[in-house]
DORO-345205 format. One line per field, with one value per residue: residue number from 0; x, y, z of N, C-alpha, C in turn. Coordinates in nm, 2 decimals. Layout:
REM residues N
fikol	(NUM/...)
n.u	(X/...)
n.v	(Y/...)
n.w	(Z/...)
ca.u	(X/...)
ca.v	(Y/...)
ca.w	(Z/...)
c.u	(X/...)
c.v	(Y/...)
c.w	(Z/...)
***
This chain:
REM residues 308
fikol	(0/1/2/3/4/5/6/7/8/9/10/11/12/13/14/15/16/17/18/19/20/21/22/23/24/25/26/27/28/29/30/31/32/33/34/35/36/37/38/39/40/41/42/43/44/45/46/47/48/49/50/51/52/53/54/55/56/57/58/59/60/61/62/63/64/65/66/67/68/69/70/71/72/73/74/75/76/77/78/79/80/81/82/83/84/85/86/87/88/89/90/91/92/93/94/95/96/97/98/99/100/101/102/103/104/105/106/107/108/109/110/111/112/113/114/115/116/117/118/119/120/121/122/123/124/125/126/127/128/129/130/131/132/133/134/135/136/137/138/139/140/141/142/143/144/145/146/147/148/149/150/151/152/153/154/155/156/157/158/159/160/161/162/163/164/165/166/167/168/169/170/171/172/173/174/175/176/177/178/179/180/181/182/183/184/185/186/187/188/189/190/191/192/193/194/195/196/197/198/199/200/201/202/203/204/205/206/207/208/209/210/211/212/213/214/215/216/217/218/219/220/221/222/223/224/225/226/227/228/229/230/231/232/233/234/235/236/237/238/239/240/241/242/243/244/245/246/247/248/249/250/251/252/253/254/255/256/257/258/259/260/261/262/263/264/265/266/267/268/269/270/271/272/273/274/275/276/277/278/279/280/281/282/283/284/285/286/287/288/289/290/291/292/293/294/295/296/297/298/299/300/301/302/303/304/305/306/307)
n.u	(3.83/4.15/4.43/4.71/4.87/5.01/5.19/5.31/5.33/5.15/4.91/4.83/4.75/4.48/4.34/4.46/4.39/4.11/4.06/4.14/3.95/3.72/3.72/3.88/4.14/4.46/4.73/4.99/5.19/5.35/5.60/5.80/6.15/6.28/6.40/6.67/6.61/6.53/6.73/6.92/6.94/6.83/6.72/6.40/6.07/5.83/5.51/5.30/5.43/5.45/5.18/5.10/5.24/5.12/4.87/4.93/5.02/5.21/5.51/5.69/5.98/6.12/6.39/6.40/6.22/6.19/6.38/6.39/6.36/6.31/6.16/5.93/5.84/5.78/5.57/5.38/5.34/5.18/4.92/4.69/4.38/4.35/4.55/4.61/4.71/4.86/5.02/5.28/5.55/5.73/5.77/5.56/5.65/5.56/5.52/5.43/5.20/5.03/4.99/4.79/4.45/4.24/4.39/4.59/4.48/4.48/4.49/4.44/4.51/4.36/4.14/4.16/4.21/4.36/4.63/4.82/5.09/5.34/5.27/4.99/4.80/4.91/4.96/4.70/4.61/4.80/4.75/4.51/4.27/3.92/3.82/3.91/3.99/3.94/4.06/3.99/4.19/4.26/4.57/4.82/5.12/5.19/5.23/5.01/4.81/4.61/4.28/3.98/3.80/3.64/3.54/3.54/3.46/3.59/3.54/3.77/3.84/3.88/4.06/4.17/4.41/4.70/4.74/4.49/4.34/4.48/4.41/4.13/4.11/4.25/4.08/3.86/3.96/4.00/3.73/3.64/3.80/3.71/3.45/3.51/3.63/3.42/3.21/3.31/3.33/3.29/3.58/3.68/3.82/4.07/4.01/4.15/4.19/4.27/4.49/4.72/5.03/5.18/5.47/5.73/5.79/6.05/6.27/6.34/6.12/5.97/6.06/5.97/5.86/5.85/5.77/5.55/5.19/4.99/4.78/4.87/5.10/4.99/4.85/5.07/5.19/4.98/4.97/5.23/5.30/5.29/5.53/5.73/5.76/5.74/5.94/6.15/6.44/6.65/6.90/7.09/6.95/6.72/6.38/6.09/5.77/5.47/5.20/4.98/4.80/4.63/4.62/4.54/4.76/5.01/5.04/5.31/5.50/5.80/5.82/5.86/5.91/5.87/5.57/5.39/5.35/5.49/5.33/5.01/5.23/5.30/5.38/5.49/5.38/5.38/5.20/5.09/4.98/4.96/5.10/5.00/5.18/5.13/5.23/5.54/5.88/6.21/6.53/6.59/6.42/6.10/5.78/5.61/5.35/5.31/5.33/5.47/5.70/5.82/5.90/6.14/6.28/6.30/6.14/6.14/5.93/5.99/6.20/6.38/6.29/6.43/6.68/7.03)
n.v	(29.67/29.61/29.57/29.39/29.39/29.17/29.14/29.13/29.13/29.25/29.11/29.13/29.39/29.49/29.38/29.51/29.77/29.75/29.68/29.91/30.09/29.99/30.07/29.95/29.95/29.96/29.88/29.82/29.75/29.48/29.40/29.26/29.34/29.63/29.58/29.56/29.71/29.78/29.97/30.12/29.97/30.04/30.04/29.92/29.96/29.70/29.63/29.63/29.77/30.02/30.09/30.10/30.32/30.52/30.52/30.62/30.45/30.28/30.10/29.79/29.61/29.35/29.13/28.87/28.64/28.41/28.35/28.58/28.73/28.99/29.10/28.93/29.02/29.29/29.26/29.13/29.34/29.51/29.46/29.32/29.26/29.08/28.94/28.99/28.81/28.79/28.65/28.71/28.61/28.54/28.30/28.27/28.26/28.06/28.22/28.46/28.38/28.32/28.56/28.76/28.81/28.69/28.53/28.47/28.54/28.40/28.48/28.28/28.18/27.96/27.67/27.53/27.19/27.18/27.27/27.39/27.60/27.80/27.89/27.89/27.99/27.97/27.69/27.59/27.66/27.53/27.27/27.23/27.28/27.32/27.51/27.74/27.93/28.12/28.08/28.16/28.12/28.02/28.05/27.80/27.63/27.48/27.43/27.61/27.47/27.52/27.55/27.62/27.91/28.06/27.99/28.04/27.98/28.03/28.02/27.87/27.96/27.85/28.02/28.17/28.36/28.37/28.63/28.75/28.58/28.61/28.89/28.87/28.69/28.83/29.05/28.91/28.79/29.01/29.08/28.85/28.84/29.05/28.97/28.75/28.86/29.02/28.83/28.62/28.32/27.97/27.77/27.52/27.21/27.13/26.89/26.56/26.43/26.50/26.67/26.88/27.03/27.34/27.42/27.68/27.88/27.87/28.03/27.83/27.67/27.79/27.70/27.58/27.27/27.11/26.85/26.80/26.80/27.04/27.15/27.14/27.30/27.54/27.59/27.63/27.86/28.05/28.03/28.10/28.36/28.69/28.62/28.33/28.36/28.22/28.04/27.97/27.85/27.95/27.93/28.03/28.24/28.35/28.33/28.48/28.37/28.52/28.50/28.25/27.98/27.67/27.47/27.31/27.04/26.88/26.57/26.36/26.56/26.66/26.74/27.08/27.18/27.44/27.51/27.54/27.85/28.14/28.40/28.30/28.18/27.85/27.58/27.26/27.01/26.76/26.45/26.50/26.76/27.12/27.45/27.77/28.06/28.38/28.62/28.76/28.80/28.93/28.93/29.24/29.38/29.51/29.37/29.19/29.15/28.84/28.85/29.10/29.05/28.84/28.98/29.10/28.89/28.62/28.30/28.05/27.79/27.46/27.52/27.42/27.46/27.54/27.43/27.48)
n.w	(5.12/5.27/5.09/4.93/4.62/4.39/4.11/3.77/3.46/3.16/3.17/3.44/3.49/3.43/3.65/3.87/3.82/3.83/4.10/4.23/4.12/4.22/4.48/4.67/4.91/4.82/4.97/4.91/4.63/4.47/4.25/3.98/3.97/3.80/3.46/3.22/2.91/2.56/2.32/2.46/2.68/2.93/3.27/3.31/3.43/3.50/3.34/3.55/3.76/3.63/3.60/3.86/3.96/3.80/3.92/4.16/4.37/4.62/4.56/4.58/4.49/4.53/4.47/4.55/4.77/4.93/5.15/5.29/5.57/5.65/5.44/5.47/5.72/5.67/5.49/5.65/5.83/5.69/5.75/5.62/5.47/5.26/4.99/4.65/4.37/4.06/3.81/3.91/3.94/4.13/4.38/4.66/5.00/5.29/5.52/5.41/5.26/5.47/5.60/5.53/5.64/5.50/5.33/5.03/4.71/4.40/4.06/3.80/3.47/3.36/3.35/3.62/3.75/3.51/3.32/3.51/3.61/3.43/3.17/3.08/2.90/2.64/2.64/2.63/2.37/2.21/2.27/2.14/2.28/2.34/2.50/2.76/3.05/3.35/3.68/4.01/4.29/4.61/4.74/4.82/4.93/4.72/4.35/4.20/4.32/4.51/4.68/4.49/4.43/4.25/3.91/3.55/3.22/2.88/2.53/2.29/1.98/1.63/1.51/1.71/1.88/2.09/2.20/2.17/2.34/2.58/2.64/2.67/2.89/3.09/3.14/3.22/3.45/3.62/3.67/3.80/4.03/4.18/4.24/4.39/4.62/4.71/4.75/4.89/4.84/4.93/4.96/4.72/4.69/4.44/4.18/4.17/3.94/3.59/3.60/3.45/3.32/3.24/3.12/3.16/2.88/2.62/2.38/2.20/2.18/1.98/1.73/1.41/1.32/1.04/0.99/1.14/1.13/0.95/1.10/1.37/1.35/1.29/1.52/1.69/1.58/1.64/1.91/2.02/1.94/2.05/2.18/2.26/1.99/1.66/1.42/1.13/0.97/0.69/0.47/0.65/0.76/1.01/1.00/1.11/1.17/1.17/1.12/1.01/0.83/0.81/0.51/0.19/0.10/-0.10/-0.24/-0.16/-0.14/0.01/0.36/0.46/0.21/-0.03/-0.19/-0.50/-0.68/-0.59/-0.38/-0.25/0.01/0.04/0.25/0.25/0.48/0.75/0.70/0.45/0.45/0.44/0.52/0.50/0.49/0.61/0.71/0.77/0.90/0.88/1.05/1.21/1.03/0.93/1.01/0.75/0.50/0.32/0.03/-0.01/0.14/-0.01/-0.23/-0.16/-0.06/-0.21/-0.23/-0.40/-0.56/-0.46/-0.29/0.00/0.32/0.65/0.62/0.67)
ca.u	(3.92/4.29/4.49/4.83/4.86/5.14/5.19/5.42/5.31/5.03/4.80/4.78/4.72/4.34/4.30/4.50/4.30/3.97/4.06/4.14/3.83/3.61/3.73/3.96/4.26/4.58/4.83/5.13/5.20/5.47/5.63/5.93/6.24/6.31/6.50/6.73/6.53/6.55/6.86/7.01/6.94/6.79/6.63/6.26/5.97/5.74/5.37/5.23/5.50/5.42/5.04/5.09/5.29/5.02/4.76/4.98/5.04/5.35/5.56/5.81/6.03/6.22/6.45/6.37/6.13/6.18/6.45/6.41/6.27/6.27/6.04/5.82/5.79/5.73/5.44/5.29/5.31/5.08/4.79/4.61/4.26/4.38/4.64/4.57/4.83/4.84/5.14/5.38/5.68/5.81/5.70/5.54/5.68/5.45/5.48/5.35/5.08/4.95/4.98/4.66/4.34/4.17/4.48/4.63/4.40/4.55/4.41/4.51/4.45/4.32/4.04/4.23/4.35/4.42/4.73/4.89/5.22/5.38/5.22/4.86/4.73/4.98/4.94/4.56/4.60/4.89/4.68/4.38/4.16/3.80/3.79/3.99/3.91/4.01/4.02/4.04/4.23/4.33/4.70/4.89/5.26/5.21/5.23/4.87/4.73/4.52/4.14/3.92/3.69/3.55/3.59/3.46/3.52/3.57/3.58/3.89/3.80/3.98/4.16/4.20/4.55/4.74/4.72/4.34/4.30/4.54/4.34/4.00/4.13/4.29/3.96/3.77/4.02/3.97/3.59/3.62/3.86/3.63/3.35/3.56/3.65/3.29/3.12/3.38/3.27/3.36/3.68/3.65/3.95/4.08/4.00/4.28/4.20/4.28/4.60/4.83/5.12/5.22/5.60/5.77/5.84/6.17/6.28/6.35/5.98/5.91/6.10/5.86/5.90/5.76/5.72/5.42/5.09/4.97/4.70/4.96/5.19/4.90/4.83/5.19/5.20/4.88/5.00/5.36/5.32/5.42/5.65/5.87/5.76/5.77/6.04/6.22/6.57/6.68/7.03/7.15/6.86/6.61/6.27/5.98/5.64/5.38/5.07/4.97/4.68/4.65/4.56/4.56/4.89/5.04/5.08/5.44/5.59/5.87/5.80/5.95/5.93/5.78/5.48/5.32/5.42/5.48/5.23/5.04/5.34/5.25/5.49/5.45/5.40/5.36/5.07/5.03/4.91/5.04/5.07/5.01/5.24/5.07/5.30/5.68/5.97/6.35/6.59/6.61/6.33/5.96/5.69/5.55/5.26/5.39/5.36/5.57/5.82/5.88/5.97/6.27/6.34/6.23/6.15/6.08/5.89/6.10/6.30/6.37/6.31/6.49/6.82/7.13)
ca.v	(29.59/29.65/29.47/29.40/29.34/29.12/29.10/29.20/29.16/29.32/29.03/29.16/29.53/29.51/29.35/29.62/29.89/29.72/29.68/30.05/30.15/29.94/30.13/29.88/30.02/29.88/29.93/29.80/29.67/29.41/29.37/29.22/29.45/29.68/29.50/29.63/29.70/29.88/29.98/30.17/29.87/30.11/29.97/29.96/29.90/29.62/29.70/29.65/29.88/30.15/30.12/30.14/30.46/30.61/30.52/30.68/30.35/30.25/29.98/29.72/29.53/29.26/29.03/28.74/28.64/28.29/28.35/28.72/28.75/29.13/29.11/28.87/29.10/29.41/29.22/29.11/29.47/29.58/29.43/29.30/29.17/28.98/28.98/28.94/28.77/28.77/28.64/28.79/28.57/28.49/28.21/28.33/28.17/28.03/28.34/28.56/28.32/28.32/28.69/28.83/28.75/28.60/28.46/28.52/28.50/28.40/28.49/28.19/28.18/27.83/27.60/27.43/27.17/27.17/27.38/27.46/27.64/27.93/27.93/27.82/28.04/27.91/27.55/27.55/27.67/27.43/27.13/27.23/27.28/27.39/27.61/27.76/28.02/28.18/28.02/28.23/28.02/28.05/28.00/27.73/27.62/27.40/27.50/27.62/27.35/27.56/27.54/27.71/28.00/28.08/27.95/28.08/27.93/28.10/27.93/27.90/27.94/27.79/28.12/28.24/28.38/28.39/28.77/28.77/28.50/28.68/29.01/28.83/28.63/28.94/29.12/28.82/28.77/29.13/29.08/28.74/28.86/29.14/28.89/28.66/28.95/29.06/28.72/28.52/28.19/27.86/27.71/27.39/27.15/27.09/26.75/26.50/26.39/26.60/26.77/26.90/27.13/27.42/27.48/27.80/27.87/27.93/28.06/27.71/27.62/27.85/27.65/27.51/27.14/27.08/26.71/26.80/26.84/27.18/27.20/27.15/27.41/27.66/27.62/27.68/28.00/28.13/28.02/28.15/28.50/28.76/28.56/28.36/28.38/28.10/28.07/27.87/27.90/27.93/27.99/28.10/28.35/28.31/28.41/28.47/28.35/28.59/28.45/28.14/27.91/27.54/27.47/27.18/27.01/26.81/26.43/26.32/26.67/26.65/26.84/27.19/27.23/27.55/27.46/27.64/27.97/28.27/28.42/28.27/28.09/27.73/27.50/27.12/26.97/26.62/26.40/26.56/26.89/27.24/27.57/27.90/28.17/28.51/28.74/28.71/28.90/28.90/29.01/29.38/29.43/29.52/29.26/29.22/29.05/28.75/28.90/29.20/28.98/28.76/29.06/29.13/28.76/28.52/28.16/27.99/27.66/27.36/27.56/27.35/27.54/27.47/27.40/27.59)
ca.w	(5.19/5.27/5.00/4.86/4.49/4.35/3.97/3.69/3.32/3.12/3.22/3.57/3.50/3.45/3.79/3.96/3.80/3.88/4.25/4.27/4.08/4.31/4.61/4.77/4.95/4.78/5.06/4.85/4.50/4.45/4.11/3.95/3.96/3.66/3.38/3.11/2.79/2.46/2.26/2.56/2.80/3.05/3.36/3.27/3.52/3.43/3.33/3.68/3.82/3.57/3.63/4.00/3.97/3.74/4.01/4.29/4.47/4.66/4.49/4.62/4.38/4.58/4.38/4.61/4.89/5.01/5.27/5.33/5.68/5.65/5.35/5.53/5.83/5.60/5.43/5.76/5.89/5.61/5.81/5.51/5.47/5.15/4.88/4.51/4.30/3.92/3.72/3.98/3.89/4.24/4.47/4.79/5.11/5.38/5.61/5.33/5.23/5.59/5.67/5.52/5.71/5.40/5.25/4.90/4.60/4.27/3.93/3.71/3.34/3.30/3.43/3.71/3.75/3.38/3.29/3.62/3.57/3.39/3.04/3.06/2.78/2.52/2.64/2.59/2.23/2.16/2.28/2.07/2.37/2.29/2.59/2.88/3.13/3.47/3.81/4.13/4.37/4.74/4.73/4.92/4.90/4.59/4.23/4.15/4.38/4.61/4.66/4.40/4.48/4.13/3.77/3.44/3.09/2.76/2.42/2.20/1.84/1.54/1.47/1.83/1.90/2.23/2.24/2.19/2.46/2.69/2.67/2.73/3.02/3.18/3.18/3.30/3.58/3.69/3.71/3.89/4.16/4.25/4.29/4.50/4.74/4.76/4.79/4.98/4.82/5.00/4.88/4.67/4.65/4.30/4.16/4.16/3.80/3.49/3.62/3.35/3.35/3.13/3.17/3.11/2.74/2.58/2.24/2.12/2.16/1.86/1.60/1.34/1.27/0.92/0.98/1.21/1.04/0.94/1.21/1.49/1.33/1.29/1.67/1.75/1.54/1.71/2.06/2.06/1.90/2.01/2.25/2.21/1.85/1.58/1.32/1.06/0.92/0.55/0.42/0.76/0.81/1.09/0.96/1.20/1.11/1.26/1.10/0.91/0.84/0.74/0.38/0.12/0.07/-0.22/-0.21/-0.19/-0.12/0.14/0.46/0.45/0.07/-0.08/-0.29/-0.59/-0.74/-0.52/-0.28/-0.11/0.03/0.10/0.29/0.28/0.62/0.77/0.67/0.33/0.47/0.41/0.60/0.43/0.57/0.56/0.76/0.80/0.94/0.88/1.16/1.18/0.94/0.97/0.96/0.61/0.44/0.25/-0.10/0.00/0.19/-0.11/-0.33/-0.11/-0.01/-0.29/-0.19/-0.52/-0.54/-0.45/-0.19/0.12/0.44/0.76/0.59/0.70)
c.u	(4.06/4.37/4.63/4.80/5.00/5.13/5.29/5.38/5.18/4.91/4.74/4.73/4.57/4.29/4.34/4.41/4.16/3.96/4.06/4.00/3.71/3.62/3.81/4.09/4.38/4.69/4.97/5.11/5.34/5.49/5.77/6.02/6.25/6.42/6.55/6.64/6.56/6.70/6.96/7.02/6.92/6.70/6.49/6.16/5.88/5.60/5.30/5.29/5.46/5.27/5.03/5.14/5.19/4.90/4.80/4.99/5.18/5.39/5.69/5.85/6.15/6.27/6.42/6.29/6.15/6.25/6.48/6.32/6.23/6.15/5.92/5.75/5.72/5.59/5.34/5.25/5.21/4.94/4.68/4.48/4.29/4.49/4.59/4.70/4.79/4.97/5.26/5.52/5.77/5.72/5.68/5.56/5.56/5.42/5.40/5.21/4.98/4.92/4.84/4.54/4.26/4.26/4.52/4.55/4.47/4.46/4.49/4.44/4.43/4.20/4.11/4.14/4.43/4.51/4.77/5.03/5.23/5.31/5.09/4.79/4.78/4.95/4.80/4.55/4.68/4.82/4.55/4.26/4.04/3.77/3.90/3.92/4.00/3.96/4.08/4.06/4.29/4.47/4.75/5.04/5.29/5.21/5.08/4.78/4.62/4.37/4.08/3.81/3.59/3.62/3.49/3.53/3.50/3.61/3.71/3.85/3.91/4.09/4.20/4.35/4.58/4.71/4.57/4.29/4.35/4.45/4.20/4.01/4.17/4.17/3.87/3.83/4.00/3.83/3.58/3.68/3.78/3.51/3.39/3.58/3.51/3.20/3.18/3.33/3.35/3.46/3.65/3.79/3.95/4.07/4.14/4.30/4.21/4.39/4.69/4.91/5.17/5.36/5.63/5.83/5.98/6.17/6.28/6.21/5.92/5.96/5.99/5.92/5.81/5.71/5.59/5.32/5.05/4.88/4.78/5.05/5.11/4.88/4.95/5.21/5.10/4.91/5.12/5.39/5.24/5.54/5.63/5.88/5.80/5.86/6.09/6.35/6.59/6.81/7.09/7.07/6.75/6.49/6.15/5.85/5.54/5.24/5.07/4.83/4.70/4.57/4.59/4.71/4.90/5.10/5.23/5.54/5.66/5.84/5.90/5.97/5.83/5.70/5.43/5.41/5.39/5.38/5.09/5.15/5.29/5.37/5.43/5.48/5.37/5.21/5.01/4.96/5.01/5.00/5.10/5.06/5.19/5.14/5.43/5.77/6.11/6.41/6.62/6.52/6.19/5.88/5.62/5.45/5.35/5.43/5.47/5.70/5.89/5.95/6.11/6.35/6.27/6.25/6.08/6.03/6.00/6.20/6.27/6.39/6.36/6.63/6.91/7.18)
c.v	(29.65/29.54/29.50/29.34/29.30/29.07/29.18/29.23/29.23/29.25/29.08/29.31/29.55/29.48/29.46/29.74/29.87/29.72/29.83/30.12/30.11/29.99/30.06/29.96/29.93/29.94/29.92/29.72/29.61/29.38/29.33/29.35/29.50/29.60/29.59/29.61/29.81/29.89/30.03/30.08/29.94/30.03/30.02/29.89/29.81/29.69/29.72/29.77/30.01/30.19/30.16/30.29/30.56/30.62/30.58/30.58/30.32/30.11/29.92/29.62/29.44/29.16/28.89/28.75/28.53/28.30/28.49/28.75/28.90/29.16/29.05/28.96/29.23/29.38/29.20/29.24/29.55/29.56/29.42/29.22/29.05/29.03/28.92/28.93/28.74/28.77/28.72/28.74/28.52/28.40/28.27/28.23/28.16/28.15/28.45/28.51/28.33/28.45/28.75/28.75/28.65/28.53/28.54/28.46/28.51/28.40/28.40/28.17/28.04/27.78/27.49/27.31/27.16/27.30/27.46/27.50/27.77/27.98/27.87/27.86/27.97/27.76/27.51/27.56/27.56/27.29/27.12/27.22/27.36/27.51/27.62/27.86/28.08/28.11/28.12/28.13/28.08/27.98/27.91/27.72/27.55/27.49/27.50/27.51/27.39/27.55/27.65/27.79/28.03/28.04/28.00/28.04/28.03/28.01/27.97/27.86/27.88/27.89/28.20/28.25/28.39/28.53/28.80/28.70/28.57/28.80/28.97/28.78/28.74/29.02/29.04/28.80/28.89/29.13/28.97/28.77/28.96/29.07/28.81/28.74/28.99/28.95/28.62/28.38/28.08/27.80/27.56/27.33/27.12/26.94/26.69/26.45/26.51/26.71/26.77/27.02/27.21/27.49/27.61/27.79/27.92/27.96/27.93/27.65/27.68/27.79/27.56/27.38/27.10/26.94/26.70/26.84/26.99/27.23/27.22/27.27/27.54/27.69/27.68/27.83/28.09/28.13/28.10/28.29/28.59/28.70/28.42/28.38/28.24/28.14/27.95/27.93/27.86/28.00/28.07/28.22/28.29/28.40/28.38/28.46/28.41/28.55/28.35/28.07/27.78/27.55/27.33/27.16/26.94/26.67/26.41/26.44/26.65/26.76/26.95/27.24/27.34/27.49/27.57/27.75/28.09/28.28/28.36/28.17/27.97/27.64/27.36/27.08/26.82/26.58/26.45/26.69/27.00/27.36/27.69/28.01/28.30/28.63/28.69/28.83/28.85/28.98/29.15/29.45/29.44/29.40/29.29/29.11/28.96/28.80/29.00/29.14/28.91/28.85/29.10/29.00/28.65/28.38/28.08/27.85/27.56/27.39/27.47/27.44/27.46/27.43/27.51/27.65)
c.w	(5.18/5.20/4.97/4.72/4.44/4.20/3.89/3.54/3.29/3.17/3.35/3.58/3.51/3.59/3.89/3.95/3.85/4.03/4.30/4.24/4.17/4.45/4.71/4.79/4.92/4.86/5.00/4.73/4.50/4.31/4.09/3.93/3.82/3.59/3.27/2.98/2.69/2.41/2.37/2.68/2.93/3.14/3.34/3.37/3.44/3.42/3.46/3.76/3.77/3.60/3.77/4.02/3.91/3.84/4.15/4.40/4.50/4.60/4.56/4.51/4.43/4.48/4.42/4.73/4.98/5.14/5.32/5.44/5.69/5.56/5.41/5.64/5.77/5.55/5.54/5.82/5.81/5.66/5.71/5.54/5.37/5.06/4.75/4.43/4.15/3.84/3.78/3.94/4.00/4.33/4.61/4.90/5.20/5.47/5.54/5.30/5.35/5.65/5.65/5.58/5.62/5.30/5.12/4.79/4.47/4.15/3.83/3.58/3.28/3.39/3.51/3.74/3.62/3.36/3.41/3.56/3.50/3.26/3.00/2.93/2.65/2.52/2.59/2.44/2.16/2.16/2.20/2.16/2.31/2.38/2.70/2.97/3.24/3.59/3.92/4.24/4.50/4.74/4.85/4.87/4.78/4.47/4.17/4.20/4.48/4.58/4.57/4.46/4.37/4.00/3.67/3.31/2.98/2.64/2.35/2.06/1.75/1.50/1.59/1.85/2.05/2.28/2.26/2.32/2.59/2.74/2.73/2.87/3.13/3.23/3.26/3.44/3.67/3.75/3.82/4.03/4.24/4.31/4.41/4.63/4.80/4.82/4.89/4.96/4.89/4.91/4.84/4.63/4.50/4.29/4.13/4.01/3.71/3.51/3.50/3.38/3.23/3.17/3.10/2.97/2.72/2.43/2.15/2.09/2.03/1.73/1.54/1.28/1.16/0.91/1.06/1.11/1.05/1.06/1.34/1.47/1.34/1.44/1.73/1.71/1.62/1.86/2.10/2.00/1.99/2.07/2.28/2.06/1.78/1.46/1.25/1.01/0.77/0.52/0.53/0.81/0.89/1.05/1.05/1.12/1.21/1.24/0.99/0.92/0.76/0.61/0.32/0.09/-0.07/-0.19/-0.25/-0.17/0.01/0.23/0.46/0.31/0.04/-0.19/-0.38/-0.64/-0.66/-0.41/-0.33/-0.09/0.11/0.13/0.32/0.42/0.63/0.74/0.54/0.34/0.43/0.49/0.51/0.52/0.52/0.61/0.82/0.84/0.94/1.00/1.12/1.08/0.99/0.93/0.83/0.58/0.34/0.11/-0.10/0.05/0.08/-0.22/-0.29/-0.07/-0.08/-0.23/-0.30/-0.49/-0.55/-0.34/-0.06/0.24/0.56/0.74/0.62/0.57)
***
């Protein structure tokens, strides 16, 4: 089939590679414009842009689409059978949605209608869902509201991280979109019940609130690393928590208090629970296992975390 591919982050790369490997003609790749990155703040192409160049595919990087009639015309001129969209980052206007003969197929990392929106992988872990998955959807003008073509679930284990889930769903999405193109399954409207939204994450979402119970904080650490990352503050220093696990607490210990002696570092949490911090990082320093971290930054028992 003659396709366009629209995507930007790592999540979308397996699908692009799978489409090319399957013999589809990718007439154009659309990706977010290069952004400043690194110490030199050089304009850096996003992962899909880099993958497209490696595959020898043409790339367009418009900064906006909604009111750009020239972009709409250029997209229509591609004469597409279908377009495949995966975490592109721009909303497609109606003229682009209607241009391909079979429409625009979206690879969405949740079991719709649960977790429509920008951060479905993280939202599923934060909520303690037992499973999530991928939905291949024919796009309409709503936010992830289009009819479903294929869905497949994967379990979320008690120690599953967002990175692990991201990688599994990216590969699953690549397989499912190939099936959707080959089989052309009938579209099924999304159910009206069970709709939830996963808003875009910010750095502030990573702040650990020790008044929550340890299970909720553990889910936050697993869901928000590597980005935006989870953290607490102590004595004016922001300390990132890269890995943790719930453990037994101590009755009456105020939330945010360091418990016990040295490593493993246990922090009192809400409901009499505790969180064991196993990997930490200070600004400008390398990530360290807790025992090594504490040699350079002691946090003795009784220390109150989160205080300025």
